[in-house]
N, C-alpha and C positions, 0 to 999 in steps of 0.2 A: 564258595558259599552260594553262588547263584547270581542271576542277573537282576536288573532293577524290577522286572515284572513280577518277581517273587517277593518283593518287599511288602511289608504291611504298613498301613497308614497309622500315624500317630493321632491321638484323640483330637488334637486341636487343628489338624490340617483342614478340616471342613470349614471352620470359621475363617481361617486365613483365605482360603479359596473363595468363599462367599463374599468377603470384603473386596477382593480383587474384581470379582464379577459385578458387584454393586457399583463400583466406580465407573464401569463401562456402560452399564444399562440404566443408570439412575434417571436420565431424561425421559426414557420410555415409561418408567414407573410414575414420574410426575404427570405425564399425559393420562395414564390409566386412572390415577386418583381423581383428576379433574373430570374425566368422562363419567366416572362412577357417581360422583356427587351431584351430577345433573339429574333432576327429576324427569324433565322432558328432554328428548333428543334434539339438541339445538345445533351444536357444533361437532364436527368430526375431529379426530385426533390431529390431522394435519393442519386444520384451521386453527385449533387451539395453539399448536406449536408456533405457527406463523404469528398469531396475535401476541403470544408471550415474547417472542424474539423481537418483534417490531416495537412493542411498548416498553420492554424492560431489559432487552439484551439477551444474548445466548446463554449467559451464565445463570439466568433466572430458572432455566431448566434444571439446574443443579440445586435448587432450593431444597433444603432438608437432607443434604448429603451426609452431614455429620450425624443426623438422627438415623439415617439408613445404615451407616457404618456401626452405630451403637446397637442397632437392632441385629445386625449380622453377628456382632461380637457376642451378644447375649443369646439370641434365638438360634442361629446356625451353629455356633460352637457347641451349644447344649445338645441339640438334636443329633448333629454329626458325631459328637463325642460319645454320647450314650449309645448310639447305633453301632459305631465301630467297636467300642469296648465290649458290648454285649455280644455282638456277632463273633468277635474273636474268641470269646470265652465259650460260646455255645457251639462253635464249629467242631466238626469231627476231626479225626487225625489228619485228614487231607485239607482241612480248613473250610470245607463246604458246609453251608447252612441251608436246610430246606426252605423253599419259598414261603410257606406258611409261617415259619419262624421269623423270616425276614420281615414279613408284614407285621407280625405281632411286635417285634422289636422296634420297627419304624413307627408304629402307632404310639407306643409308650414314649419313645424319644421325642416324637412330635408334640405330644401332650405337654411334656416338661418344657420343651423349647418354646412352644406357643405361649405358655403362661409367663415364663421368664422374659420373653421378648415383647410382651404387650406394651409396657411403658414407652420403650423406644419406638415401637411401631406407631403408637398413637401420636407421638410428637412428630414423627416422620410424615404421617398423613396430614397433620395440621400445617406443617411447614410447606409441604408441596401444594396444598390447596390455597395458601395465602395469596399467591400471585393472581388469582382470579377474583379476589374480594376487593370491594372498595377500600380506599386507603384508611378510612376511619374504622373499618371492621377488621383489619388485619391484626393478627396477634404479634407479628414481628419478633419471633424468637430469634435471638442472636445465633444460637447453636443448640445442639441437642441437650446439653447440660442445663443451659438457661431455660429451655423449654420444660424440662423435668422440674426444675426449681420453681418456676412460675406457676405451673399447674398445681404443684403441691401447695404453694402459698395462697394462690388465688381461688382454687377450686377444691382443694383437699387432696390428700394422698390417695384416697379411694378412687378419685377420678382418673388416676394414672392407669388403673386397670379396667376402665370403661371399655366394654367390648371384649373383655378377656375370654368370655365363654365362646363367642363365635370365632375369636382369633385362635383359641386352643383347638377347637374342632377343625378349623381350617388347617391348622398346622399338622394335625394328625393325618388328614387327607393328603396334604402337600408332601409330607415326609414319606408316606406310603407310596404316593405316586412317583416321587423323585428317587428316593434311596433304594427301596426294595425293588421297584421295577427296573431301575438302572442296573442294579446287580444282576437281576434275572435276565434282562435283555442282553447284557454284556456276556453273561455265561452262555446263553443260547447262541450268540454270534460266534463266540470262541469255539464252542463245541461243533459248529457246522463245518469247520475246517477252511472256511473262506476268509476268516478274519484272524488277525493276530492282536495281541495286547499293545495296540499303538493308537495314534491319533485318530485314524479313520474309524476304528472300533469305538473309541471313546466318544467321538462326535455323533455317530449313528445312534449309540445307546442313549446318550443324553438328550438328543433331539426327540426321540420317541418318549422318553421319560418326561420331558417338558410338556409335550402334547397331552399325555395322560394326566399329569398333575394339573394343568390348566383346566381341563374339562371337569375334573373332580372337584376343584376348589372354587370355581368362578362364582357360583351363587353365594357361598359363604363369604367370599372376598368382598362382594358388593355390600352385603349386610354389615360386615366388619368395618369397612371403610366409612359407611354412613354412621355407624354407632360411635366410632372414634372421632369423627369430625363434627358431631352434633353438639349444639349448645346445651347447657344444662336445662333439663326439662323439655327439650324439643320432642323426644320420644319417651313414652311411658315405660316401655320395656322392649325386650327383643321381639316379641310377637307384634308390637305396634310397628316396628321397623319392617318386619316381613309383610304385613298387610299393606302398609304404605307403599312399599316397593311393588307389590303385586298389582296395584292399581293400573300400572302401565302394561300389564300382561306378563305372561311367563318369560318373555325375552328381557323383561326388566331385570331379572336375576342374572342375566348374562350381558348386562350393559358393560361395554368396554372389553368384550371378550377378545376381539382381534388385537387391540393394543396390549391386553394382558398376555396373550400368547407371544406377540412380537417382543414383549419385554421378558416374559418368563422363559421362552424358548432360548434366546441368547444367554440369559442369566444362568439357566441350567447347564447349557453347553459350556460356557466359560468356567462355571463353578467346577464341573467335573474334569474339564481339561486341566485347570490349575491343580485340582485335587490329585489327579493321577500323576501329574508331573512332580508334585511334592512327594507323593508316595514312592514313585520310582527313583527319585534322586535323594530323598532325605528320610525315607521310611526305614523300618528295621526288619531284620530277618527273624522269623519265629524260632525260638530256641528249640533245638531237637532234644527229644527225651533221651536221657542217658541210660 
């Protein structure tokens, strides 16, 4: 029938792989959120990490992990699932899909995933940011479900989708940067004759895709994080967040870029390494036409 490299991924593999990657990279995501919610550049990522560990212990870096996993189950499963299913259906007899079609598929998948994943993402941001707030100001969500229920009860269901517009646009750029560019870079490396469908190729492709995705999404990521972490009435609208952030200059939109890449790079790498292992070991062979 063929070897593992010819197997096709099942629609839910991306969600499983993303959950595995989130468990490894969550502390870096926590530092990124805290850097982005600072208006003035006060502390560096390493200083924030030391302060958190010193005051609250190492496990405080994992605040919001349940919300992060909830987000991956909703956001990543949706975008990977739509992307893989549509790519398989739109491929030619050899299974190849032109790059422009991959970009279009990734954009559509990202839009769906971004909207679906907004509630989990918002709770995730709040739980991660809790550790830097004074005790009396902390929300103290017990876990992701508790966060969803409390936001719905205390602020209204509509608040769960605060920042959905920026989160959805970010998800479109993220999915294009990660999924379509990963496939394209991987195909280019394989066609060069110097790479094979193995760990080295997957690592190189995902590293490049992670760098591209970080650069494309960082400004929106900053805006999305501030929108989700804001108290009711703190910002009038999305434009107010943009102008407020712009007061610190253009680099204000790239606040936390290095931690974002340090987090997103490994997250992208682990996601695709796990994804490829799932595909090669548990994927299915495309039925041949009779």
